N, C-alpha and C positions, 0 to 999 in steps of 0.2 A: 463538548462533543455531543451536544443534543441535536445538531444538524445532521440529517440523514438524507443522502442523495444516491442516485444511480452512480455507477462508476463514471460514465461520460459526464454527467452533470457535475460530479465532484471534481474531475479533472478540469473542466471548463471554469468552475468556480475558483479553483486554486490558481489558474492561470489569470483570471481577471484580478486577482489579488496580488499578482507579481510573483507567484510561486509555482509549485507543481505538486502533484501527489508525492508522498514521501518515497524515496528510493533508499533501499537497504543494502549496503555493500559489505557488511561485516557482522560478526557476532556481537561486537561492541554496539553497533548501531541498532541491531535487533534488540539488545537489552535496553537501550535507551528509549526505543519506541514502546517496548512492553512496559517500561516503568511509567511512561506518560499515559498509557491507555488502559491501565488496570481499573476496574470498577471498585466500589466501596467494599466488596467482599474479597478483593484480591484476584479476581479473575480477569482474564483477558477480554476486553471488549472486541466486538467484531468491527474492523475497520478495513476500508480499501487501502491498498498500497499501489504504487505507480507501475505495475507490472501487468502485461497483457500479452496474449497471443491472437489478438483480433485480426491482424493482418495476414498471419500464416499460422494455421493450427500447429501447435507444438513448438513454435519458434518464439519463445518468450522474450519480450523486450521492455526495458525500462523506458518510461515516458521521457526521460532526458537523454536517451541514446547511450547511456553508460553501458559498458560491458557487464554481463552478469558474472560476478566473482564470488557470490554467496547466495545460498538458498536455504530455506528452513521449511521445506514442504512437509506436511503431515504424511504418515504412511499411506502409500497408494495414490498419492497426488503429485502432480495434477492429473486428473483422470477424465476431464472433459465430459462430465456426466450429461447424458441425453444430447450429446453434440451441441450444447449451449454454453458451456462454461469457458469463457475467454478472459476472465479478469481475476486477479489475485486479491485475496484478503487474508488478514490475520485474525485469528481467534477461534480456530478449529478446535472444537470441544473445550473452550474456555482457556486454552493455553496459547502460547504464542506461535504455534505452527501455522503454516500457510496452506491455503486450499484455493481451488478455482471455483468460480461461481458465475452464474449468468449476470450480465451487466445491469439488468433492471432491478436487481434487489436494491433495497434502500439501506445503506450502511453509513456509519460515521466515517471520518477520514482525517488524516493529518496533512497539513500543507507544509512543505519544505521550501524555505526562502533561501536564495542565494546569500552567501556571506558578503557583506558589503566591502570587506577588505581583501577579497581574493579575486584573482583573474578568472578562476573557474568556479563552479557552483558548489564545490565540496570543500570543507564541510559546510553545512547550511544550518539555518535556524528552523526549528520545528514549531509549529503553532497549531493548537487544536482547532478543528473546524468551528465556525461560528456562522 
């Protein structure tokens, strides 16, 4: 998880690798992502997830088009601070809560790959960014 990119760079990188930024659809998936992305002190690392409202402010969408069935926003979020925050990340105050952030920030990210044995892309494989 040493690679850090802007949200759009991370999304493009994931797609060139055959995956996409991670999509979180349940508390169980949230727990899995948190377990993968804790640092050596047990705190949540700041990572991009595949959620944005870049096309229509306030209308959050997953990169894979899945319906939003689960969220884990931190208190008061998303807040679109300074009218610049269109991209979701995990790691708000070192815990697994979500926040919105401007897309040019450089964060780590997880790539989710489609399951090779399923017709749809869920559940997928997660891989740390490299």
